[in-house]
N, C-alpha and C positions, 0 to 999 in steps of 0.2 A: 807505267803499266798497271800499277795498283789502282790508280784513279779510274782507269777504263773499266776495270773489273767491278769496282763499286758502283759505277754509273750503270754498267750492264745489269748488275744485280738489282739496283733500284728500279730500272725499267722493267725487268722481269717481274719484280714484286708488284709494281703498279699494274702490269698487264694481268697477272694472276688475280689481283684483288678486283680489278674492273670486270673481268669475265666471271668471277665468282658472284659478283653483285648482279650481273645481268642474268645469270642462271637462277638466282633466287627471286627475281622480280615476278610478280603475278602476271598471268597471261593477258589480262585485260589491259595492263599497263604497256605490255609489249605491242598490243594491237594499235595503241595510240601512236606509237613511234613509226609505224608504217609497215606495209605488207612485205617489203623486201627483207626487212630485218627479221620479221617473224619467220619467213621461209629459211633464212640463213640459220636462225637459232634452232629451228625444228630439224634441220639436216645434221647438226652436230650434237653430240651428247652433252649433258650438263657438265660444266667444268668442276674440277675439284675445288675444295675450299682453299683459301689463300693461307694455308699453314705449311707451305713448302719450306723446307729447311734453308733453302737459299735466301728466302725473304727474311727469315728469322735472323740469319747471320748478318745480313746487311743492317738490320735495325738494332741488333742487340750489342751495340758498341758501348753504350753507357749503362748506368745503373738506374733502376726504378726508384721512385720516391720511397717505397717501403724498404728497399734494401739500404738506402742511405739512412733512413731513420733507425733501422735496426743497428747498423754500424755505429751510428752516433750514440745510441743507447749503450751499446757494449763498450765503446770508448769512454763514455762518461762514467760508467760504473767502475771500469778498471782504473780510471784516473782517481776517483774518489777513494778507492781502496789503497791505491798507491800513496796518495796524500796522507791518509790516516797512518800508514806504516812509517812514512817519513817523519810525521809529527811525533809518533811514539818513540822513534829512535832518537830524535833530537831531545825529547824530554828525558830519556834514559841517559843520554850523553851528559846533559846538564846535571842530573842527579849524581852520576858517577864523578863528575868534576868537583861538585861540592863535597862529596864524600871523601875524595882524595885530599883536597885542601884541608878539610876538617881533621882528617887523620894526621896530617903533617903538623897542624897546629896543636893537636892534643899531645903528640909525642914531644914537641918542643916545650909545651907548658908542663908536662909531667917531669921532664928533665930539669926544668927551672925549679919546680917544687922540691924535687929530690936534692938539689944543690943547697937550698935554704932550709932543709929539714934539721930540726934539733929536738931536744927533749921536751920543749914546751909547745911544740907545734901540734895543735889539735883544732878541730872545728871545720867550718866551711868558709870558703872565699869565692868570689865571683867577679867577673868584669867582662869588658869587650875587647876583642882582639882586632876587629875590623868593623866596619859598619854592618856587615852581614853575619859575623860570627861572634857568639858569646861563649864564655868558658865558665866552668864551675869546678872547684876542687873541694875534696872532702878528705880529712885525715881523722882516723879514729883507731882506737886500740883493737887488736885482733886476737882472738883466742883460737888456738889449734884444737882439733877434736880430742887429741890425747893429752892435752895440757891439764895438769892437776889444779883444781880450783884452790885458791888461797896460797899456793906455793909461790915463793919468790924466785925469779930467774934472773940471770945476769944480763939478759937482753930482753927488750920489750918489742914485740911485733906490732907494727903499725900498718893498717890498710890505707893505701893512698889511691884515691879514685879521682880521675880528671875526665870531665865531659865537655865536649865542644858541640854546639848546636848552631844551625843556620836557618831554621824555620820553626814553625809552631808545632808541627807534627812530631810524634815520638820517633818516627822513622828517620827524621832529619837530625839525627844525633849520633855522635861517635863517643864511646866511653872506653877509657883505658884504665886498668887498675894494676897495682903491684903491691907486694908486701915487703917492707923494709924492717930489718932488725936493728934497733938502736941499743947501743951499749949503755947499761945503767951505770951511773956514777955512784959509788958507795958513800 
């Protein structure tokens, strides 16, 4: 049933378009086609233009080229924005992963330095933990703000700082520090 309707609409559109064309033809062209046709055309009023909505519905099943191009442009712009967001989130995920691993390695190295800490431990030390991660430790005496200069105490405060880095940027570094009190031997 649906095909008959579309065929009927197509015939109606063709009929409207043909009669609209005939109504727009100049009079001298109509004379060339014969006297009987001229009389027939003079008896009826000029037909309406072929902008009948029934014709439009039969033809407007697809998209125009301009609509397709605009849709493609919107799709490509949205895809480029989406790809940029995905790329940034993957970079953030990789940075967070490196930061987490470096933090665990720094905690482990700080615990190792604290185990081997004695009265003669001073200075800097460094090395590699993995092919991607480098560590550096620093042990130095620490003075509290309220500590009297020149006075001897029974404990010596030491500042222990451990840094683990995985790149060249300063943001690609994790640093941990603590203060340990060492008992002075008399």
